[in-house]
C-alpha positions in Angstrom: -4.0 -15.5 -5.9 -6.6 -13.3 -4.7 -6.6 -14.9 -1.4 -2.9 -14.5 -0.8 -3.1 -10.6 -1.4 -5.9 -10.7 0.9 -4.2 -12.4 3.3 -1.0 -10.3 2.7 -3.0 -7.0 3.3 -4.6 -8.3 6.5 -1.1 -8.7 7.9 0.5 -5.4 6.8 -2.6 -3.4 7.6 -2.1 -4.3 11.4 -0.7 -0.8 12.7 1.0 -0.8 16.1 1.9 2.4 16.9 4.1 2.2 20.3 4.8 3.7 22.8 1.5 4.2 23.7 1.5 7.5 25.9 -2.1 7.4 26.8 -3.0 10.7 25.6 -7.0 11.6 25.3 -8.0 10.7 21.8 -5.3 8.1 21.4 -7.9 5.3 20.3 -9.2 7.6 17.7 -5.6 8.7 16.5 -4.7 4.8 16.1 -8.2 4.0 14.1 -7.3 7.0 11.6 -3.7 5.6 11.2 -5.3 2.3 10.5 -7.8 3.8 8.0 -4.9 5.8 6.3 -3.1 2.4 6.2 -6.0 0.7 4.6 -6.3 3.4 2.2 -2.8 3.6 1.2 -3.0 -0.3 0.4 -6.2 -0.4 -1.3 -4.8 2.6 -3.4 -1.7 0.8 -4.4 -3.8 -2.5 -5.2 -5.9 -0.1 -7.4 -2.9 1.3 -9.2 -1.4 -1.9 -9.6 -4.3 -3.9 -11.0 -5.2 -1.1 -13.6 -1.7 -0.3 -14.5 -1.1 -4.0 -15.0 -4.2 -4.4 -17.0 -3.3 -1.2 -19.3 0.3 -2.6 -19.7 -0.9 -5.7 -20.6 -3.5 -4.5 -23.3 -1.3 -1.9 -24.6 1.5 -4.5 -25.3 -1.1 -6.5 -27.0 -2.6 -3.7 -29.4 0.8 -2.6 -30.0 0.4 0.7 -28.1 3.9 1.1 -26.7 3.4 4.7 -25.2 0.4 3.6 -23.4 2.2 0.5 -22.2 4.9 2.5 -20.6 2.2 4.5 -18.7 0.6 1.1 -17.7 4.1 -0.1 -16.2 4.6 3.3 -14.6 1.5 2.8 -12.6 1.9 -0.9 -11.9 5.4 -0.3 -10.4 4.3 2.7 -8.7 1.4 0.6 -7.3 3.8 -2.1 -6.2 6.1 0.6 -4.5 3.5 2.2 -2.8 2.3 -1.2 -1.3 5.8 -1.6 -0.4 6.5 1.8 1.6 2.8 1.8 3.1 3.2 -1.8 4.6 7.0 -1.1 5.7 5.9 2.5 7.3 5.0 1.2 10.8 8.1 -1.0 11.2 10.3 1.6 10.2 8.8 4.3 12.5 8.7 1.9 15.2 12.3 0.8 14.9 13.6 4.4 14.6 11.6 5.4 17.7 13.9 3.1 19.6 17.1 4.8 18.5 
């Protein structure tokens, strides 16, 4: 499963900010966008993994309050990954309107 998530991350992390106007520093701007997207996906993955672990361990030990917090972190990480992955597509599609 780790290979699947790494493959998905590499596919989603390919940001393409078009149209390229050729302004000075556009390569740096593209690099910054790529770094921000990578950080967003890494943060979402960390939230998903830590939240899932807290959720599972809390359910096993009978601590339902912390289990709820873990569930919120896990679902927040999943939502963050979806939004981060779809952001370039949404922006590129809306720029064509």
